[in-house]
N, C-alpha and C positions, 0 to 999 in steps of 0.2 A: 521357452525357456522363463522363470520367474526372474525380477530384476531385483538381481541381489541387494541394492539399496532399498528398497520400498520396506514402508515400514518402520525404519529409524530414522529418518528426517525430520525436521518440522520449520516452518516458515513463520515469522510473526514481521509487525510492524510498529510502529507510533509517529506521531505527528505532534512537533512543538511548533505553535505559533510566535518565530523570531520578533517579528514587530510587535509583539503585545507582551512578551518572556511568559508565556504560560505553555500550558499544556494543550492542542486544539482540541477543545473538546466537541461532539456533536456532527463531526465531519465522516464526513459518506465516502467508503472506500470500496472499490470493487476490485476482484482476483479473476484474471484468465490462464490461463495453460493456452501457449500458443501450438499452432500445428499448421499443416502444409495446405490445409482448408482455411484458414482462418486463426478466431480463437474461442473457446469456448469458456464460458462461464462457472464459475467454482464455486465464487462467495461472495454476499455484497454484507459490509458490515455499517457502523458506526461506532465511531471513536469515544470512549467514556469520559468521565472528569479527569482522569490523569493521561488524556490524548492516546490512550492504547485501547486494542480491541481483547474482546474476556474472551481468550483461550489463543489458542493457533489459529494462524488460516489454512494451516495444511498440516497433517502431524499423521501419524499410524498409516494405514493402509493407504490412505490418501494422496501422501506425499510419493513421489515420483522425482526423479532428475529430469531438467528438460528447460524449455523456455516460457516464462510467465511474464506476466504486466500488470501492473498494479496499478489503476487510475485512482487518483486522488480527486474528490469533488472539490477543488479550491475556491471555484466563484460561487459555488453555494456556500459556503460556508461565509466566507467573508457576506455576502447579501444576507445572510442570517443575521452577522453581526450589525448591519447596518452600516458596513465603512463601507466609505466614498472610495470608487475607484474608477468610474467611469462606465459607461457601455458603449462598447464590447470591453469585460473587465480585460487589461493584461492578460491574467491568468485564470484559466477556470479549471478545465478538468487535465489536470497535470499525469501523465502517463510514465511509468517508469520501467522498464524492460529488463529482465536480466536474466542469468541464468543460472540454474542448480546443478550442477554436476559431478556432486557426491552424496549420497545422505546425512547429512548435518546439519545444524542450526545456522539459519539463515535468518539474520534480521535486517530487516530491509527499512529503517526509517527514515523518515519527511520532516524536514526542514522549513519553515512555510513562512513566507510575507506575502503581501499583496502582488509586490514586482518581482522575486525572487525566490527559489527554491533552490535546497540541495541533498543530495542523500549519499548514501556511503555504503559500504556491507558492513552491520553493524555487528556485536555480540551479545 
């Protein structure tokens, strides 16, 4: 039986550098689908000048309700900026695990600084 929600949902994200008060351009994000056997890589993208990715991470037939993980490569981002932070960095890869229960628009933004982050379900 086909999933009734397939094809009509989408997943988007963006990253804001709250330490500098600007979008986090050039930050790598990977998306995984969590499965009983581990996780499946679905996408690897880099944020644009607006701290967003070009298009949805999942939409159309690729979208399916389930458990997912976004991994934001914060350490690489701060290293590229030449920001001090010690080695190892306090924040390196920032994983955000979340569930999508129905075919709707899910927006998972990240507010990021070298020593903290927050996320929420946006609109």
